[in-house]
C-alpha positions in Angstrom: -34.8 -25.0 9.5 -31.9 -24.7 6.9 -32.6 -24.6 3.2 -29.8 -25.6 0.9 -26.1 -26.0 1.6 -23.5 -23.4 2.4 -23.6 -20.1 4.2 -26.3 -17.5 3.6 -25.2 -14.2 2.2 -24.9 -11.4 4.8 -25.9 -8.5 2.5 -29.7 -8.0 2.7 -30.2 -7.7 -1.0 -28.2 -10.9 -1.8 -30.0 -12.7 1.1 -33.4 -11.7 -0.4 -32.4 -13.0 -3.8 -31.0 -16.2 -2.2 -34.3 -16.8 -0.4 -36.3 -16.3 -3.6 -33.9 -18.6 -5.6 -34.2 -21.2 -2.9 -38.0 -21.1 -2.9 -38.2 -21.3 -6.7 -35.6 -24.0 -7.0 -32.9 -22.0 -8.8 -30.5 -22.1 -6.0 -26.7 -21.6 -6.7 -23.8 -21.5 -4.4 -23.2 -17.9 -3.2 -20.0 -16.5 -4.7 -17.3 -16.0 -2.1 -16.5 -12.4 -1.3 -12.9 -11.5 -2.3 -11.8 -8.2 -0.9 -9.7 -5.9 -3.2 -6.0 -5.7 -2.3 -5.5 -2.0 -2.4 -2.6 -0.6 -0.4 -3.6 1.6 2.4 -2.9 5.3 1.6 -0.6 7.2 4.0 -2.5 8.6 7.0 -0.6 11.9 7.2 1.0 14.2 4.7 4.4 13.7 6.3 4.2 10.0 5.6 3.3 10.7 2.0 6.2 13.1 1.6 8.6 10.7 3.2 7.6 8.0 0.7 8.1 10.4 -2.2 11.4 11.5 -0.8 12.6 7.9 -0.5 11.7 7.2 -4.1 13.7 10.1 -5.4 16.6 9.4 -2.9 17.2 6.0 -4.3 18.1 7.6 -7.7 19.5 10.9 -6.5 22.6 9.8 -4.7 23.9 7.7 -7.6 23.2 10.4 -10.2 24.8 13.0 -8.0 27.9 10.9 -7.6 28.3 10.7 -11.4 27.8 14.4 -12.0 30.0 15.7 -9.1 33.7 16.4 -9.6 36.3 14.8 -7.3 36.9 18.2 -5.6 33.1 18.7 -5.0 32.8 15.2 -3.5 35.8 16.0 -1.2 34.2 19.2 0.0 30.9 17.5 0.7 32.7 14.7 2.6 34.7 17.2 4.7 31.5 19.2 5.6 29.8 15.9 6.6 32.7 14.9 8.8 32.7 18.4 10.5 29.0 18.0 11.2 29.5 14.5 12.7 32.4 15.6 15.0 30.5 18.8 16.0 27.7 16.7 17.6 30.1 15.2 20.2 
């Protein structure tokens, strides 16, 4: 036998209150449960560190470009090219 309309609460405490309210005649619709939207934390320390590194990396390259001289940029580019060709 169903009393009232809508779904019954799943939580035992809320269900007990709902049953009492139904029997006394003070029934209300149960409020829908809305889960919190909290982002999941990184599962490992390496994932956390990667996220932190990416955050700083977005700013770091632009700022480094502004502060480096033309000669310093040339040296870094030459070193990177040597490293790329060395892999082959």
